N, C-alpha and C positions, 0 to 999 in steps of 0.2 A: 474791741467790740463790746458794746454795752452789756449785752445779755450774758457774756462770759463771767461777769462778776456776780450774777444773781444766784442765790441758793435755789435748790430744786423746787422748794415749795412756793417760790415766787414766779415760776414760769407758767402762770395761769393764762397768759395771753397768747400762747402759741396756738395757732389755728391748725388743726390736723386735717388730713385729707387733701393735701396740696396736689393740684393737678397741673400738668405741664401744658402750657399754652404755646404752641408753635405756629408760626406763620404758615397757613395752608397753601400748598402749591398745587395740589390735585384739584382739577376743575370738576365739581360734582355734576353740573348740568351736561358738560360735553364729554366727560371721560367715564364717570361712574354710571350715570343714567343709561347710556347705551349698553353697558355690560349687563345691567339688571334687566333691561328690556329684552335683550337677545337671549339670555340664559335663564332668567328667573321668573318671567312674567306668567308663564303658563301655569305654574304651580303655586306661586306665592304672592301674586298681586291680583288686583280686581276683587272678585268674590271668592277666589281660591286661597286656601291656607293649609296646604298639605303639611302634615306634621304639626298642625296648629301654628305654623309660622306664616304670618302675613308680613309682606314687605311694602305695604301701601304707603306707610309713613315712617319717619325716623323712630317715632315712639313704638310702632309695631315691631320694627327691626330690633330695637333695644330690648323690648319685652321678650322676643323670641318665641319658641314653641316648646315641644316636648323636651328638647335638650337644653332648655334654658335660654338666657340671652344670646342672641345671634352675634351681637357686636358689643365689645367692651371698648368704648372710645379711648384711644391712647394706648391700647394694649392688643396688638394683633395676635400675639401668641395665645392670649386667653379668649379670643373671639371664635365662636363656633363656626361662623361664616368662613373664616380663613381655613380652619381645620378641615371643613368639609370640601372645599374646592381643591385642596392639596392631598386629600386622603389617599393612601396607597391602595386600599381595598376598593375595587371598582364599584361594587354594589353600594358602598357607603359614600363614594365620591359624588359631589354635585357639580353640575346638573347630571341627572341619570340619563343613560342612553346616548350620551354625547362623548366626543373625544376629550372633553374637558376644556377648561379655560387655557388660553395661551399664557406663557410666562409673563408677557407684558401685561395682560389683564390681571393676573394674580398680583403682580408687583404694584399695579395701580390700586387694587383693592387694599392691599396691605398698607401702602402709604396713606391711603385715605383714612383707614382706621387709626393709624398712628397719629395722624394730624387731628384727630378728634371726631372723625366721621361727620364732618360738616354737611348740612342738608339745606337746600334752598328753602328759605322761609315760606311756608304755606304749600309747598309742593307735595303732591300725592300721586301715586300711580293709579289711584282710583278716586279722582277728584269728585267733590260734591257738586251738585248743580246749583249751589247758592250764588245768587246774583244780587248784590246789595242794591237797595233802591237808590235812585238818584234824587228824587224830590224829597224835601223835608217832610217829616211826619210827626204830628203832635199827639202822642199817645194819651189815652185817658188814664189818670192816676187811680190806682186801686185804693180801697178804703184804708184809713189809718189803723194801725195795730198798736194797742197799748198807749194810745194817745199821741203817738209820734206823727206829727203833721208834715215833717220834712219830706219833700217830694222824693229825694233820693232814697230815704229810708222806707217810704211806702212801697217803692218799687223793689228794693232789696229784700224787704221783709216778705213780700209776696213770693219772690224767687226762692228764698230760704224755705218757706213753707212748702212750695211745690217740690223742692228737693228733699224734703223730710229732714231738714237741718235745724238745729237749735238756734235761737236768737243769738246775736253777737254779744260778747261780754265786753263791757267798757274798760278803758284804762284810766289810771289815776291822773291827777292834775299835773304832777311833775313829768310823768312820761309823756303826757299830751303836749306839754310845752316844748319838751326836747324834740319830739317828732315834728311838731308844727314849725318850730323855728328852723330846723334843718331843711324841711321841705319848702318853706316859703322864702327864706332869706339865706339858707345854707350855712347858718352859724348856730353855735350852742347858746342856750339861754344865759344871759348875764346872771352872775351869782345872786346879787341882791334882788334883781327883778324876779327871779324864780321864787325866792322866799316870799316876796310880796304877793305873787300870783297864787301860790299854794294857800296862803293864809286868807286870801280874799274870799268872802262869803257870798258875793254877788252871783246869782244864778246865771247871769248872762256874761260872766267873765270870759268864757271861752270865745264867744262871739266877738267881744271887745278885743281880745288878744289877736284874733285873726285880722281884724281891721287895723290894729296897731302895727302888726308886722307887715301887712301889705302896704300900709301907709309909709313905711320906711323905704322910699323908692330907690335910693341909692343901694341899700343892702339888697333889696329885691332884684335890681338890675345886675348887681355884682354876682348874684347867685345864678340867675336864669340865663346869663350870658353863656354859661357852659352848655345848657340845653340847646339854645338856639345856634351857637357856634357848631355844635355837632350836627344838628339837623340841616343847617345851611352850609355846611363844610367851610365855614369861615375860619380864618386864622390858620390856614394850611402852612405847615413848616417843613414839609418833606423835601426830598430831592427829585431831580429829574424834570425840572420845569424851566421855562424861559422867563427871565426878568421877574423872578418872584412867583411865577406860576399863575397867579391870579390877583385881582384887585381885592383888597380887604374891605369889608363893610362894617368894621368894628365900631367906628364912631357913629354911624347911622343906627346900628343895632342897639348900642348902649343908650343913645338918646331916645330911641323908640320905646325901650323898656322903662326908662325913667319917666317918660311922659305917659306910659300905659297906652300907647297908640292902639287904636282899634285894629283887630287882627285882619279884617278885610282890607284896610288901608295898607297895612304892612305887606300883604300879599300883592296888592296892585303895584306897590313901589318896588317889589322884587321882580315881578313878571314884566312890568313895563318900567324899567328903572331909570332913575336919574344918575348923575355922576357919583353920588355918595353911596348908592345901593346897587350899582350895576355889576359888582363882583360876582354875585350869585349867578346871574344869567350868563355872564361871560364864561364861567367855568374855569378850568385849568388848561392852559396851553402847554402841552408837554414838549420836552426837547426831543428832536428827531422824529422819526416815523412812528406813528401809533396806529392801532387798529381803528377801523371805521367807527366802531362803537364808542371810541374815546375822542372823536372829533368834538369840538366845542358845541356844535349845533345839536348833536345827539346827546351830549351831556345835559344840555338844556332840557330836552324832552325827558330824560331820565330823572333829572333833579326836580323839576316842577311837578311831575306826576307822583314821585315818591314822597316828597316833602309835604305837598298840599292835598293830595288825593289818596294817599295810601296805596298807590299802584306801583308794582315792580315792573318797570319797563326795561331793566337791564337785560333780562333774558330775551325779550322781544326786540332788542337792538341788534341781534345777530340772526334771529330766525323767529318764527312764530313761537310764542311763549310755551314752555312746558308746564308752567305753573297755573296759568289762567287763560282767559279768552283773548288777551291782547296780541295783536299781530305786528309783524315787522313793518307793514305799510302804515299802520296807525302811529307807530313810534316815529317813523320818518316824516309823516305828515305833521306831527307836532314839532319835530325838529325844524322842519322847513318854515314854520312860523317865525323862527328866530334867524333863519339863514339870510345872508345877503348875497348869496351865489347859488347857482343851480346845485341841488343836492342829489347826487346819484345814490340810489339804494344799493347797499351791499348786503348779501346774505352769506354769513359765515366767511366774511372777508372777500367774497367773490362779487365783483361788480355785476349788476343785473341789467345794465344797458337801459335803464329807465330812471326817471327823476321824480322826486317826491313833490306832491302838491300840498301847499300849506292847508291845514285843516284842524279843527277842534274835535276832540275825541268824543264829545257828547253833543251831537248835532241837535238833539232835542231842545237844547237851550239856545240854539242859534249857531251861526257859522261865520267863518272868517273869509272874506273874498280873497281868492287865491292871487288875484292880480294887484292887490293893495300893496303899497310900499311897506317895508319892514316896520317903521315906526307905527304906522296905522295898524298893522297886524298885531303888534305887541299890545297896543292900546286896547284893541278889541278882545284879545286873549285875556288880558287882565280883567276886563269887564265880565267876560264869560266865566272865568275862574271864580269870581266873587259874586256871581249872579245869585239873587235871593233863592232861586230854585235849585241851586247846586248844593244839595244836602251832603255831598261827599266832602266838600271843603270843611264844613263844620263838624261832621262826624269824625273826620280824620284827626282834627286837632284836639277835640275834647277827649277822644280815645287816648291820645298821647298824654294829655294831662292826667287822666285817670290812671294810666300806667305809671306815670311819674310819682303820684301820691300813694297809690295802692299796691304797687309792685307787679301788677299784671294788667294788661289791657282788657277792656270789655271784648274787643277783638284782638286776638293775639296770634301771631306777631303783629305789631302795630302797623307794619308796612304791607300787610296782606289783608286789605279790607274785604277781599272776596271770601275770607274765612268767616263762617257764621259767628255772630256775637253770642256770648252766653246769656245776654238779655238785650234783645233788640229795643225794647221799650225804654230801658235805661239809657242806652246809647242815643236814641232819637230824642229823648227828653233833654238830655244835656246839650245836644246839638241845637235844638230849637231854642232852648234857654239862652245859649250864647248869642244867637242872632237877635233874639228879643232884647238882650241887654246891650245892643249896639256893638257886638263883637268884642266885648270887654273880657279879655282873658282872665283878669283878676276876679271878675264876677263868677266865672266857672270855678276857679280855685277856691273862692269863698264858699260857693255852694257845696263843693265836695268836702272841704275841710270842716264845715259846720254840721255835717251829717254824723249820725251815730255809727254809720258804716265805717267812716274814716277814723272815728274816735274809739274804735274797737281794738281789742288785743290782736296782735299778729297771730297768724296761723302757721303751723309747721307743715311743709309739704316735702315729699321725698324729692321730686324734681318737677319744676314747673315748665322748664324749657321744652320738654319732650311730650307734654300732654296736648292732645289734639282737641279734647272736649273737656277742658278744665271746668270744674265746678267751683264757683265762688264760695268761699267759706269765711272770708274776711281779708283784711290787709295782710300783705306778706312782707317780711323783713327784707331790707335792701342794703347792699353794701354802700357805704359812703363813696361818693365820687372822689377822684384824686384831688379835686379842688376843695371839696368839703373837708377831706382829711387834713390837708395842709392848713386850711383856714382854722380848723379846730385846734390843731397843734399850736399854731401861731397865737390863737386867741388865749390859750392857757399859759403859754410860755412867754408871750410878748416878744418872741424872737423873729417875727415876720418882717418883711420890708416896710420901711417907713413906720416902724412901730411907735407907740406913744412915747413921749419924753420920759426919761428915766425917773424924773421927779414925781410922776403920777403914782399915787399909792395903789397897791393892790387891795381889793379886787376891782377898784374903779377902772383900772387899766383895761379890763376886758371889755368895758364899754367903749373905751377909746380905740380898741383894736378894730372896732367896726369901721373906723375911718381909715384904717390901714389899707394898703394895696391888696386887693383880692387875688387869689391864685388864678381865677378865671381870666383876669386881665393881664396875666403875665405870659411870656412866651413859654411854650412847652419845653420840658427838659426830660432827662432820662428818668428822674424820679417819678414825675407825673405820668410819663409813658408807662412805666412799670405798674402803676396803680390804675391803668386803664384809660388814660386820656388818649384819644386817637389822634393820628396825624391829620385827619380830616381831608384826605385825598378822595374819600367817598363819604356819602351821607351815613351818619351813625345815629340811629334812633333809639337803640337799646345797648347800653354798655354791658360788658360781661359781668355777671354777679358772682363769679367764682374766683377764689384765690389762685394765683399762678405761682410757679416756682420763682420766676423773676421778681415778683412782688414780695414774696417771702424773704428773698435774699436782700432786697432793698430795705425792707422794714427792719431786718435784723442787723444789717451792716452798712446801710446807705449813709454817706457822709452828711447829706443835707439834713436828714432827721437827727443824726447824732449831734450836729452842730446846734440845731434848734433846741434840743434837750439840754445840752451843756449850757448854752446861754440862758435858757429858761430856768434851770436849777439855780444859777447864781442870782438871777433877778428875783426869783421867788424868795430866796433866803434874805435878800436885801430888803424886800418889801413884803414880808410874810404876813398873811391875813391877821394873825394874832396881834400884830402891831398897829392895826387900824386906829385904835384909840390914841396912839401916840403919833398920828399923822402918817402912818403907813411905813415908817422907818423905825426899826427896832435896834436896841443896843446890842452890841456884840455879846454873844453867849447867852442871850435871854430868850432865844427862840424855843418854842415847844412843838413837839412833833404832832400831838393830837389835833390841834386846830388846823394845822397845815394839811394834815391828811383829810380831815373833814372837808376843807375847802377844795382840795384837789378832786375828791370823789364827786362832790356836788358839781363842780365846774365841768368835769369830764363826762359824768354819767347821770347827772341830775338826780342823784340820790346820795344818802349818807353811806359810809362803809358799814358792812356787817361787823359784828363783834369779832369774828374770825379774821376778816380782812384788816380791821383796825389793829388787832394784835400782831399780825404778820408785818404790817407796814411799820408799826412802832418798833418792832424788833429790828427791822432793817434800818430805819433812819437813826435810831439812837437819840440820846439827849445830850447836847442840842443837835439838831439835824445838821448833816454835813453834805457838801455838794455832790460827792460821788454816789452815796446811797440814794440821794434824792433823784439823781439822774436815772438810777435803776428803777426807782418807783415810777417815775414818769414814763419810762419805756414800757414797763409792765402794764400801766394803765392804757397806753396807746395801743398796745397789742391785744387788749381784750376784745373779743368779738362784740361784747356789749358796747364798747366805745365805737367800733368801726361799723356798726350796723345802725340803720335808721329803723327803729321798731317801736 
């Protein structure tokens, strides 16, 4: 194991506070919600909060009441909720005045807590009356503050002033380059290009860098494939399906990104697909019998509504939704648009002896003739989905892009558009801007990235996942995706697939590594799964931002990372940066540790080492540097939170 050779003072990269991520088996909506409704609603939901404990939302439950947090996710023994429902003293046992929960109910609650106390996104026992608008709305921009004319900053500055918050503090050029490059093309800044950018005195160099990175269409597509594969559940590699489970749309998707195809056109080609893009609409055909909610037609309704409209219809595929206003009949009506057979409505797996009529869920924009053949129904649905008056389409996707670049959506969670945004004007402005720019997704990315809000220092928050009314204070740090992490490791070590020819001198090879195979285009494997890459049997719009035990084990002992580090150490010693003047190949025994350390820190972190870091690394490497200590240094750098975070 690499880290077993490290002295204690080099274990700076170990991330503490590892949480166990287990596959949840308890069904929150169908098993936990009924328990809370039956036993807890009168005292702890709605407007009631006896003992100052409200259970309206997950955040309320975690916050707890007089006795402290009611639930500690992953630890039922430390959770007051469990302690109270099993308390031996009757007057202290909850719920009061009842015989108590059954053993089965207690076991469900305990398992639910142990599995992380998962909660349906956007669900509340006391839901708000917020109904997002359908039509686009072009808000009036507030006056500029301190000369900042950027529309995003004018809106954000007004919001900060209304919240009584200080203006956002900017980040330096090197940190900006690293954040922007990871966000737009998923790769670290090339060593020499970073130095050029930092020394550039042009006041518009950041805008030029944004255009430069977005103009690298292959790198852009290689990075954003991960985002769209997750959202469109493409590249599914799980088990339990027939003949591959579904048709892949990888070629169509990659070419769409390289061409920067307008978003409305992409949506039309997915809703009313041709042969290259029909895998999304077809869904997954599972092996054997499945629940009615997993039939391909119902998958279609779930997927188009979630991916393009920010509507969660999974709950409404079994019964009327617990989360929002959507009904079982509306889900089946949308499913019937795709169906080529009579579609019987099932409620909680029970046939209802009635059949769905094809219909669009926003009739204000128009309707689909129920008697039209399926191809015509899909054509009309695609037109209604991308209708200029369908503001939900544009709001949903710009909210996803904001979340991707800023760490949290304007509406959060991003698949619950019925949740009030923290700034409706900002969301609406971005949505109208996207449509005005011809549905150019890169235009939205450019608009966000060019703002002072994006170019501000990250803020530290205790927990963003459980906040129901998050206040925007600035960008939030995000974990690298599995694909970004692998691409970054390969970029530094040159150990990735189809790496540049060994004769290419370092650091020029990190430019060449951009032409190597990207992790997003490779089949999933155990290593990427441990780092959060999903199997894509379901839509994933937000990957977890927490470290798991499985990931910690893979990072510490995984063979794939160990092999890349071993190969990379040897390659770096053969073409060490100090030898660039001699063509990148240095004579045996002439390597020096200091320039190699500076190169590594700049390549990995976009900064030079501190004096303390330099001293530690020099002590480790020795003179001349040897492969095994260099492997340890590489591993330590890759384990740094600073390396693994986009910040």
